[in-house]
LOVO-713474 format. One record per residue (C-alpha): y, z, x. Coordinates in steps of 0.001 Angstrom, whole numbers, padded with zeros to 6 digits, always signed. Layout:
YZX
...
//
This chain:
-058290+025127-039375
-061534+024476-037585
-060624+026917-034852
-060001+029619-037431
-063448+029011-038913
-065231+029209-035582
-063425+032272-034251
-065104+034770-036612
-068472+033339-035546
-067704+033987-031885
-066426+037433-032730
-069706+038142-034482
-071660+036877-031487
-069605+038980-029112
-070204+042049-031240
-073900+041266-031123
-076572+041024-033792
-079948+042646-034319
-083228+040868-034897
-085135+044114-035504
-087029+043881-038824
-085776+046116-041618
-087913+049269-041563
-089540+050697-044659
-091700+053785-044388
-095300+052977-045403
-096485+054401-048699
-098244+057767-048603
-101963+056935-048103
-103138+060198-049735
-102974+061719-053243
-099755+063397-054341
-101563+066736-054768
-104142+068612-052722
-107667+068873-054198
-107947+071364-057027
-104184+071768-057294
-104257+074215-054402
-100821+073252-053189
-097738+075179-054172
-094018+074595-053727
-093080+078252-054153
-092107+080477-051269
-091120+079690-047715
-092823+076682-046174
-095251+077461-043360
-093270+075306-040945
-090218+077514-041566
-092106+080742-040773
-091681+081664-037117
-094811+082578-035194
-093392+086038-034565
-093106+086531-038339
-096597+085169-038988
-098460+086921-036162
-097052+090425-036458
-099558+092014-034047
-097370+093055-031060
-100179+092375-028577
-100667+088857-029919
-096915+088253-029889
-096858+089178-026206
-099731+086791-025477
-098052+083905-027292
-094741+084481-025503
-096551+084589-022146
-098342+081331-022940
-095200+079507-024031
-093579+080436-020717
-096478+079590-018405
-098998+077202-019989
-099277+074152-017741
-100182+071645-020455
-097079+072610-022382
-095035+072299-019210
-096339+068757-018656
-095406+067845-022247
-091852+069081-021679
-091588+067040-018480
-092867+063960-020306
-090012+064379-022769
-087485+064560-019938
-089006+061465-018365
-088849+059522-021649
-085249+060599-022149
-084348+059359-018661
-086075+056031-019339
-084061+055657-022537
-080852+056190-020551
-081987+053526-018084
-082611+050989-020861
-079376+051825-022615
-077407+051403-019367
-078370+047719-019330
-075910+047184-022209
-073023+047782-019809
-072015+045896-016687
-072995+047353-013351
-069928+047293-011117
-070460+047763-007407
-068042+048103-004528
-069036+045888-001623
-067936+045570+001952
-069273+043099+004460
-068968+041598+007905
-070433+038251+008910
-070469+036789+012439
-071965+033420+013350
-072036+031001+016277
-072729+027263+015963
-073382+025161+019112
-070744+022514+019848
-073210+019604+019869
-074117+020444+016273
-070537+020194+015072
-069744+017340+017489
-066731+019159+018837
-068229+019831+022249
-067335+023496+021964
-069292+026168+020149
-067901+027384+016838
-067621+031170+016479
-066826+032553+013027
-066153+036073+011818
-065543+037101+008236
-064644+040489+006797
-064805+041104+003062
-064145+043947+000651
-064305+043858-003128
-065869+044917-006408
-068125+042890-008631
-070411+042800-011654
-073696+041111-010873
-075722+039312-013553
-074510+041252-016579
-076334+039911-019594
-074260+039654-022768
-076420+041008-025577
-075506+038422-028221
-078896+038534-029963
-079713+042218-029552
-082534+041968-027005
-081175+044779-024830
-080299+046921-027839
-083807+046385-029212
-085319+047490-025921
-083030+050524-025832
-083954+051357-029429
-087661+051140-028568
-087123+053465-025598
-085172+055901-027790
-087961+056040-030362
-090491+056587-027567
-088404+059500-026343
-088243+060994-029850
-091999+060506-030223
-092621+062373-026965
-090295+065160-028114
-092265+065619-031328
-095529+065389-029400
-094347+068249-027188
-093500+070224-030331
-096991+069522-031663
-098440+070731-028349
-096549+073995-028771
-097895+074449-032289
-101429+073814-031036
-100965+076279-028183
-099751+079023-030521
-102781+078414-032765
-105197+078340-029806
-103905+081590-028337
-104022+083416-031662
-107486+082051-032488
-108843+083067-029083
-107262+086514-029414
-109031+087123-032721
-112263+085796-031200
-111863+088334-028403
-111334+091113-030961
-114388+090009-032955
-116624+089863-029882
-115427+093314-028807
-116290+094606-032259
-119706+092929-032112
-120243+094453-028667
-119424+097917-030062
-121891+097397-032920
-124569+096290-030448
-123882+099267-028169
-124078+101734-031083
-127288+100072-032248
-128748+100321-028738
-128028+104047-028589
-129643+104563-032007
-132673+102467-031042
-133118+104350-027771
-133059+107641-029682
-135655+106284-032129
-137828+105123-029235
-137720+108607-027682
-138682+110192-030991
-141503+107721-031451
-142807+108375-027931
-142722+112124-028596
-144605+111613-031842
-147200+109529-029986
-147710+112310-027461
-148252+114697-030358
-150662+112326-032022
-148577+111682-035131
-147627+108083-034214
-149602+105193-032838
-148966+102932-029846
-148139+100116-032257
-145148+102022-033614
-143946+102746-030087
-144197+099040-029256
-142226+098195-032409
-139523+100684-031420
-139432+099160-027953
-138771+095687-029406
-135702+096989-031219
-134371+098476-027974
-134951+095221-026122
-133209+093242-028886
-130212+095586-028812
-130005+095328-025011
-130007+091530-025258
-127188+091668-027822
-125164+093983-025598
-125547+091576-022676
-124641+088607-024913
-121441+090110-026273
-120448+091570-022915
-120544+088053-021512
-118657+086608-024501
-115905+089226-024263
-115435+088374-020573
-115369+084625-021341
-112844+085191-024131
-110570+087010-021703
-110913+084184-019172
-109909+081692-021864
-106885+083786-022811
-105777+083885-019173
-106164+080096-018940
-104114+079544-022099
-101490+082020-020915
-101198+080205-017595
-100810+083522-015789
-102529+086864-015331
-102062+089164-018293
-099751+092041-017275
-101240+095532-017299
-099061+096926-020132
-099875+093930-022351
-103585+094266-021559
-103471+097945-022502
-101721+097019-025726
-104469+094487-026493
-107252+096953-025741
-105659+099523-028059
-106614+097281-031011
-110274+098244-031650
-111252+095286-033819
-110410+092712-036435
-109871+095230-039216
-107311+097086-037103
-105226+093952-036525
-102379+093368-039025
-103234+090960-041831
-101807+087453-041736
-099457+086476-044593
-100493+083954-047220
-098389+080799-047028
-097932+078179-049762
-099218+074709-048988
-096461+072713-050644
-097153+069025-051290
-098697+066335-049069
-095335+064540-048918
-093856+067599-047180
-096081+066901-044179
-094105+063741-043353
-091113+065801-042248
-092828+069029-041212
-095785+067909-039071
-094506+066955-035586
-097535+064743-034902
-096773+062686-038018
-093123+062386-037003
-094252+061343-033517
-096488+058644-035023
-093570+057346-037096
-091287+057219-034058
-093976+055227-032247
-094065+052878-035237
-090273+052526-035103
-090513+051746-031396
-093012+048970-032115
-090692+047696-034855
-087799+047532-032385
-089957+045662-029882
-090279+042851-032447
-086492+042447-032287
-086657+042090-028493
-089470+039535-028795
-087496+037523-031359
-084399+037529-029154
-086391+035780-026397
-086218+032554-028451
-082409+032456-028205
-080107+031666-025298
-079187+034404-022879
-075777+034546-021257
-075137+036448-018045
-072003+036882-016005
-071563+037258-012288
-068073+038099-011092
-066419+039699-008170
-062955+040018-006678
-061516+041371-003481
-060220+040259-000108
-061677+038195+002741
-060368+037502+006233
-061512+036294+009636
-059900+039324+011168
-060076+042908+010108
-056335+043412+010636
-055525+040650+008134
-057994+041752+005463
-055310+043198+003203
-052597+040690+004090
-050968+038287+001645
-053023+035341+000541
-056359+036954+001472
-057499+037590-002122
-060794+036108-003236
-062665+035994-006520
-065728+034512-008143
-066536+034069-011819
-069931+032542-012579
-071188+032535-016184
-074776+031388-016689
-076478+030406-019914
-080245+030064-020139
-081774+028235-023076
-085579+028462-023446
-087042+024979-023902
-090680+025213-022876
-092542+028391-021938
-096116+027387-022615
-096162+029409-025827
-095549+032730-024077
-092595+033660-026302
-094628+032994-029431
-097549+034972-027993
-095266+037900-027106
-093885+037923-030644
-097427+037896-032049
-098325+040799-029764
-095284+042780-030947
-096191+042175-034600
-099818+043179-034032
-098722+046329-032200
-096596+047243-035208
-099597+046807-037521
-101628+049011-035175
-098950+051711-035263
-098799+051498-039065
-102534+052223-039142
-102085+055068-036629
-099255+056518-038713
-101309+056359-041909
-104285+057932-040145
-102071+060771-038883
-101073+061458-042492
-104662+061312-043703
-105805+063647-040917
-103045+066121-041774
-103967+065961-045462
-107620+066550-044537
-106737+069562-042347
-104665+071218-045061
-107115+070434-047873
-110065+071844-045924
-108183+075015-045044
-107071+075495-048656
-110592+074976-049974
-111946+077488-047472
-109209+080049-048172
-110370+080374-051758
-113975+081134-050759
-113728+083335-047668
-112548+086415-049563
-115512+086205-051908
-117932+085543-049045
-116604+088457-046962
-116840+090798-049952
-120400+089669-050666
-121365+090229-047024
-119736+093677-047100
-121857+094514-050152
-124922+093329-048229
-124037+095570-045283
-123697+098558-047641
-127031+097747-049296
-128800+097284-045931
-127353+100569-044725
-128732+102397-047772
-132081+100673-047304
-132156+101715-043658
-131320+105353-044490
-134080+105492-047097
-136622+103787-044811
-135766+106201-041991
-136108+109202-044311
-139484+107992-045593
-140730+107407-042024
-139623+110841-040853
-141265+112393-043897
-144510+110607-043037
-144512+108643-046275
-144103+105205-044678
-144722+103518-041312
-142171+102513-038712
-142379+098817-039570
-140149+099278-042629
-137605+101102-040487
-137693+098256-037969
-137145+095651-040697
-134265+097670-042169
-132609+098132-038757
-132774+094442-037913
-131428+093477-041330
-128529+095941-041029
-127631+094758-037521
-127704+091119-038579
-125560+091823-041655
-122963+093756-039650
-122673+091017-037026
-122474+088357-039736
-119692+090296-041464
-117653+090350-038250
-118238+086615-037825
-117094+085880-041385
-113964+087969-040984
-113184+086020-037813
-113691+082694-039615
-111368+083824-042409
-108651+084739-039896
-109091+081476-038016
-108886+079536-041267
-105493+081148-041976
-104377+080136-038490
-105659+076589-039058
-103737+076316-042323
-100555+077628-040683
-100926+075057-037905
-101870+072221-040300
-098685+072828-042303
-096563+072577-039150
-096063+076272-038470
-095568+077681-034982
-092789+075490-033602
-090213+078285-033539
-090142+081978-032708
-088531+083399-035830
-088324+082222-039423
-085877+079370-039889
-083130+079421-042511
-084048+077649-045727
-084056+073880-045380
-083804+073799-041592
-086312+071494-039909
-087276+071127-036229
//
């Protein structure tokens, strides 16, 4: 009867056990709704909208595709995933015995006076066999815990690579719109320079005819100098934007794609970005790759506790081999030449100077650190989405107000110019009106760029950009 009671215990030990703590996902450390009730659960989630469906500008689509194929940072992330996957396979392989085929030859000579025989002793031994060397039986789950930790690290790296792709898509699109905005600002500055140069010529002619003063000519000259400075500024910025796009793309931009990009005159000519619903903060847990990566890192730390706990229990390893041995090669496979070795070893920790306890404490502290990192990742994601939603509601109004200001400044400039040409007013009012109009037009371009970039930020913050085309409903990366 006693044997029957013990047998199930040994069967359980042979099947192994796990000392990994039961995992419970930490509570959401943010409110259930975004500020002001801006979130919505209607419509396709941003993470399900492919970047090709969100960025419908063909030139931008070509840039993104080029970047995904050639960007070096993204390539390093993909290689890190492959490396982590290989390490997981290494750790998992330790669960199985390593069986090697061995062959050997040993020759020795012992002087006769050592053996007392008076004649030297010459020995030769040939051997051939297979064996498993130091295979540890994972009774307490140490090896499985280590393999589990490696698996979660691999999954974390995979999600990190996905997050890198999302960031790259957002960076390329943001830099493309910056390039468009700076080109538009350069065109405004160039048009302003031409107008100011014409005004300067007219003012110089009027001075020669005695109808204007040198002060008005000097004022006209300042506007020309300001416009020239703006042209130089935006010429430099357009060139720097292109350099940044080439860096992000990881390769020179092909001629046809560059022509396609240059055919888009400015921000207003680029197709509008769609409006995406924000959903709920809880959606971010499954849809933001960086949050999933942080949770996998937490799960890896949780598994490491199981490995640290298993260090307190005995470890059993087996060494075994079998084959043939002979003093002569011709007799190696003859009858009676078989050999074998079976050597089980059990190691029971008795005194380790507190290192096992310290390692367990370290594993528990690392888990607490990863819990904090996971919660911070959620809070950062919530912050990103909330900020973008708050800004989305105000940019339209701000852009419209700035457009009204541009229209008003343009009317003011036309009236000031008419009054100056009619001799009713001096050139100072024209100068003030020109500077105000130029500033308003450049500010309008800047605001339109910020509005576009805010849409891109929201798309990225909600986990969009991980796939090329829109995913079927309910499908996650």
